[in-house]
N, C-alpha and C positions, 0 to 999 in steps of 0.2 A: 944534395944531389937530386936533380929532378928525374923522376922515373915515370913510366906510364903504367896503367892498370895491367896487371898480369906479368909485369917484368920481374926478373930475378932480383933479389935484394942485393944491394952493393955490400961488399965485404965490410964488416964491422957495424953495419946498421941493424937496428932491431925494431924500428917503428917507421910507419908511413903516416904523414899528416896530409889530409886532403887539401888540395890547392884552394878550395873555396874559403878556407880560414887562414890563408897565408898571403902576405903582401910582400912583394920583392922591392928592395931599394938597393940598386947596384949589386954588389956581391953579397949583400945581407938579406935575410928574410925576417919578417916580423910576424908574430902570431897574434891574432886579435884576441885570443883567449887561450888559457892553458890547454894543451892537448888532452883530448878525452881519453878515458881508460882503454878504448879500442885501439889496437895496434895496427889494424888493417893489413895484417900479414897472415898468409896461409902457410902454415909450416909444412915442410916436406912430409908426405905420407898422411896428411890430415884428411884427405879424401879417400885414398886407398893406398896400401903399401905393397911392396914386393911380396909375392907368395899368397896374396889374398885373392879369393875367387870373386870375380865381378859378375859372371854369368854362370849359374849352375847348369849342368847338363839337363836338357829338356826345356830350357828357357826359350820362349818364342822371341824371335828377333824383331821386336817392335821398333819403331823409330827411336824410342828412348834407350832400348838395349843396344842399338847400333852406336849411339853416342858413347856409351860406356866402353864398348869393344874398341872403338877407334881411339878413345882417350887412353887406353892401355897400350897404345902404340902397336896394335896388331893390325896387319894389313889383310888378314884372312882368318876365318874361324871355321871350325869343323861343324857341319850341319847334317841333319837327317835328310835323306832324299824325300822329296814330296811323293806321297803314295800315288801310284798310277792306277787309274780306275777306268774300266770299260763298262759302258751302260748299254744293256740290251733290252729292248721292249718287244714283247711278242703278242701276236693276235692278228688273225686274218681280217678282222674288221677295222684295223687301224690304217689310216693314211696320213700323209703329211698335212699339217695345218694349211688351209687354203684350198684343199681338194675335196673335202667331205661334202660340201654343198652340191657338187656336181656328180657325186658318186653315191647313189642310193645304197643303203645298207652299210654304210661305213661311218666311222666317227674319227675326229681328229686325234692323233696321238699326242698326248700332252704330258704324260708322266715323266718321260725321259728328260724333258727340258728342266723340270723342277728338280729332279734327282741330280742332274749335272750341275745345276747352280748350287745345290746343297753341298755337293762334293767340293766344289771350289771354295765355298764359304768355310768349310771345315779343314782346309789345308791340303786337299787332294788335287790332282791334275787329271782332267778327263782326256784320255788318249784316244777314245773312240766312243761313238754313240750311234747305235744301229736300230732300225725297226725291222722285225723279222716276222715271217709268216709261220703259221702253225704246221710246219713240215719237219718231222723229227730229223731226217738226214741233214737237211740244211741247217737246222738249229745246232746239231752236234758239230757240224763243221765250223759254224760261227763261234761256238763255245771253245773249241780247240784253239782257234786263232786268237780269241780274246785272252785266254789263259797265257798264251805265249808273250803277249805284250803288256800285261797289266799285273799289278799286285792284288787288286780286288776286282772281281767281276760282279756286277749287279744285274740281276734279271728281274724285270718288272712284268708281271702277268703270268698266267699259266701255273699259279701256285696252289690251286684248289684241287678238286677231285674230278674234274670233267674229263671226257674222253680225249680231248686235245690239249690237256694241260701237261706240257712237256718240260717245265722249267727244271725239274730234277733229272728227268730221263736224258736230257741233252748233255748232261755231264757224267752219266753213269759209266760210260766206257773210258772216262778220263780220270777214274779213281776217286770219285766224289765220296767223301766221308761226312756224314751229317753230324753237326754238333747238336742241333735240335731242329724239328720240322714243323712246329707250330707253337704259339704262345697263347696263354689264357688272357688275352687283352681284347679290347674293343675300342676302335676298329683295328684290324690287322692280324686277326687270328692265324692266317696262313703263312705268316713270316717264317722264313727258315734261314739258317746259316750253316755252311759246311766248308770243307777244305778239299781242294784238288791239288795234290802235291803240296807245295809250299804256298799256294795261292788261296785266298779267301773268296768264297762265293756267297753272295747274299741274295736270297729270293724274296722279292717284295710282292705284295698283292697288286692286282691290276687296277683296282679302284683308286682314283687319284688321291682322295683324302687319306685313305688307309695306307697307300704307298708313301706319302710324305710323312705321316705320323711315324710309321715304322722305320723309315730312313732316318728320321731325327733321333729316334730312341736307340736304334741298333747300329746303323751305318756310321753316324757321326762319332761315337766313341771308338769305333774301329779305326777310323781315319786319324783321330787324335792320338791313339796309341801308336800307330805306325809312324806318325810324325815325331815320335820321341817324347811326347808328353803323357801325363797320366790320363787314362781313359775317363776317369771320374770327372775330369774337368768339363766333359760334355753333359754331365748330369747335375748342373748347378740348380737344384730345386730350392725354392723359397716359398714363403707363404704370402698370400694377399687376400684382402677381403672381397667377397662377391658384391657386385652392385645390382645383381638381379638374382632371383631364385634359380636353383639347379636341382633337377630331379634326382631320384634315387638311382644307384648303380646296380646292375644285375650281378650275375655270378662270375663275370670276368672283370678284371681291372679295366677301368674306363679312362680314356684320355680325350676329354672334350677340347675342341678348339675354342680359344677365347681371344678377346681383344682387351689390351690394357687401356685403362681410362685414368683420369686424374684421381679418382676415388678408389680404384682397385681393378678388378677384372670382370668382364662381362662375357658369358658364352655367346658365340656367334649363333645365328639363327638356325642354319641347316647343319645338323650333325651327321647326316648320312655319309657313309664311307665313299660314295661316288660324287659328293658335292664338290663343285669347283668355284662357283661364284663366291660363296661365303668363306671358302678356304683362303681366298685372296685377302680377306680382311683380318685373318687370324695372325697374331704375333706371339701367342702363348699356348701352351698345352696345360689343361687343368687335370690333375690326377685325382682319381677317385678309387678307393680300395673296393674290392669285391663286396657286394651287398651293403654298400654304404647308404645311409639314409638320405632323404631329400634335404637340401639345405636352403635356408632363407637368406635374403640379402643381408650383408653385414658379417656373415660367418666366414671363417678363414678356410682357404683351400691351398693345396700345393700347386705351384705353377713352375713351368720351365719355358725359357725363351724358345720360340719356335721359328 
């Protein structure tokens, strides 16, 4: 009986012989050589069987995972909702990109664009992105609106100790409960995380490099967890050799921006918390423990994809 690849086996048959070694003469077939030990038959249940879990809870629906779900004859699967994120940037000095050159005393607002892109990269959806002035009543109004429509509210700027740093105060009447309000890291010491009701609020420093480093370290795991996966997946540290020297670390844990190379990792030139040019070239964070000594080229460091 002639069958095609993937067809069910005819009743009583237990072997398929590939047509490349078969010659047909009328109703007879001739084999050029004895059939090989391979039967070319996939037994029922050889891939997966009834009752077997194909995709564990928390599995990301990659293209490969979707193949497995469809192969199980399922037309739909239960998923976690994509975390909804509102991004608020604060500062009287901030204007939209394209306007700063004609407005003395202002700078282009850049952090919210990077934070929004990071949110999307880690499975969140950006429901709003606003630039706000340092006016507490209007900030409080914006905070209330953001909490209504988002699972996570990210505030960039106003996280230090200045007279017009309102990032926490704007949530005070909304029941803000702080989990922590600073971290012993560099850059990004002013980072804070809290809750307002069942919403999570993340306060990032206003300096661009510091904001992106702390967003990667603190916001990314939050988004991964809300998306149904283990938050630790966002902290996949590994070791890599330095291709250039790295100075000693101070009394705070240091996260240098670095660039991967064929031979290892190289710190980018400008490590200032406000740097933006060299930030664009960084694709790794280099972790140094407090009071760590200076390192020479060739020594190993902990790195995290950035």
